[in-house]
C-alpha positions in Angstrom: 15.8 -27.3 10.0 16.4 -24.8 12.3 20.0 -23.5 12.9 21.8 -25.7 15.5 19.7 -28.7 14.8 21.8 -31.9 14.0 20.9 -33.5 10.4 18.8 -36.5 10.8 20.6 -39.8 10.0 19.6 -40.8 6.3 17.7 -43.8 6.0 19.4 -46.9 4.4 17.3 -46.3 1.5 18.6 -42.4 0.9 21.9 -43.6 1.2 21.7 -46.5 -1.5 19.9 -44.3 -3.7 22.6 -41.5 -3.5 25.1 -44.2 -4.4 23.0 -45.4 -7.4 22.6 -41.7 -8.7 26.2 -40.5 -7.8 28.6 -43.5 -9.1 28.3 -44.1 -12.7 30.0 -47.1 -14.9 33.3 -46.0 -15.9 33.0 -43.7 -19.2 29.2 -43.8 -19.1 26.8 -41.0 -18.1 24.0 -43.4 -16.6 23.1 -45.4 -13.3 24.2 -48.9 -12.6 21.2 -51.1 -13.5 20.0 -53.2 -10.7 21.2 -56.2 -12.7 24.6 -54.8 -13.2 25.0 -54.1 -9.3 23.7 -58.0 -8.7 26.2 -59.3 -11.2 29.0 -57.1 -9.9 28.4 -58.1 -6.2 28.4 -62.0 -7.3 31.2 -61.7 -9.3 33.4 -60.1 -6.2 32.2 -63.0 -4.1 29.4 -61.0 -2.3 26.2 -63.1 -1.2 23.7 -63.6 -3.6 21.0 -61.0 -4.2 18.5 -60.1 -7.1 17.4 -57.0 -9.2 14.1 -56.9 -7.3 15.6 -56.9 -3.8 18.2 -54.3 -4.5 15.1 -52.2 -5.9 13.3 -52.7 -2.7 16.2 -51.7 -0.5 16.9 -48.5 -2.8 13.0 -47.2 -2.5 12.7 -48.3 1.5 10.5 -51.4 1.1 13.3 -53.4 2.7 15.6 -52.1 5.2 17.6 -54.9 6.8 19.9 -56.6 4.1 22.4 -57.9 6.4 26.3 -56.8 6.9 27.6 -59.0 4.3 25.3 -57.3 1.5 26.4 -54.0 2.7 29.7 -54.7 2.9 29.5 -55.9 -1.0 27.1 -53.1 -2.0 30.2 -50.5 -0.4 32.7 -52.5 -2.3 30.8 -52.2 -5.5 30.0 -48.7 -5.4 33.8 -47.8 -4.1 33.0 -46.5 -0.6 33.5 -47.8 3.3 30.8 -50.0 4.9 30.9 -47.5 7.7 28.7 -45.2 4.9 25.7 -47.2 6.0 26.3 -47.2 9.6 28.0 -44.1 10.8 26.4 -40.6 10.7 29.8 -39.0 10.6 31.1 -41.0 7.8 28.2 -40.6 5.7 28.6 -36.7 6.5 32.1 -37.3 5.3 31.4 -39.0 2.4 28.4 -36.6 1.3 31.1 -33.8 0.0 33.1 -36.4 -2.4 29.7 -37.9 -3.8 28.4 -34.0 -4.4 31.7 -33.6 -6.2 31.3 -36.5 -8.4 27.5 -35.7 -9.0 28.5 -32.1 -9.9 31.2 -33.2 -12.2 28.8 -35.1 -14.7 28.0 -31.8 -15.9 30.7 -30.9 -18.6 30.5 -27.2 -17.6 31.3 -27.7 -13.9 34.3 -30.0 -15.2 35.6 -27.7 -17.7 35.7 -24.8 -14.8 37.4 -27.3 -12.5 39.9 -28.1 -14.8 40.4 -24.5 -16.1 41.0 -23.7 -12.6 43.7 -26.4 -11.4 46.7 -24.3 -12.1 45.5 -20.7 -10.6 47.1 -19.3 -7.5 45.0 -19.6 -4.5 44.7 -15.8 -4.6 42.8 -15.9 -7.6 40.8 -19.0 -6.6 39.9 -17.2 -3.5 38.5 -14.4 -6.2 36.9 -16.9 -8.5 35.1 -18.4 -5.6 33.7 -14.8 -4.2 32.6 -14.2 -7.9 30.9 -17.6 -7.8 29.2 -16.8 -4.2 28.0 -13.7 -5.8 26.2 -15.4 -8.6 24.6 -17.6 -6.3 23.2 -15.1 -4.3 22.0 -13.1 -7.6 20.2 -16.5 -8.6 18.8 -16.9 -4.9 20.9 -20.0 -4.3 22.0 -20.6 -0.8 25.9 -20.3 -0.3 26.3 -23.8 1.1 25.4 -26.1 -1.9 24.9 -29.3 0.0 21.6 -30.9 -0.9 19.7 -31.6 2.5 19.2 -35.4 3.3 15.7 -35.5 2.3 16.4 -34.3 -1.2 18.5 -37.2 -1.8 15.9 -39.6 -2.7 13.3 -36.8 -4.3 13.8 -38.2 -7.5 11.3 -41.0 -8.5 12.5 -44.4 -8.7 11.2 -46.8 -11.5 10.7 -50.4 -10.7 13.7 -52.5 -12.3 12.9 -53.6 -15.6 12.8 -57.0 -16.9 15.7 -56.3 -19.2 17.9 -54.3 -16.7 
């Protein structure tokens, strides 16, 4: 992508995959299973859906789930349904999801917690140091993953036991 080009609208599959990878069951360091999501949607009064259908949506083999299911998925994963429809909302939520994903790493959590009470002046110094280290490691100064990287990991088909 060249400078000045707008990010493409991520696919429904990419958005759903991002939710699965970032939003985890409380107190657990793993993704929700398809079974847990289907059961959560059902218990929340959402439309009936199967584990297999959720998998097909996540990998892009199905792409038209209907408004009620999208609303139920958004509710289950704790986001607004506009995340699935509106590119601006998707971009707004991206930072929040990147933060959730980063906080899965205990070192990042420790860094964030240890920084919480520091002055703005000292936080600016720490950010400058981090930017220098990123440059030394050849990392971009903007840590945002590109949309096409959202679904770069291989997805396994749902297990019968999930």
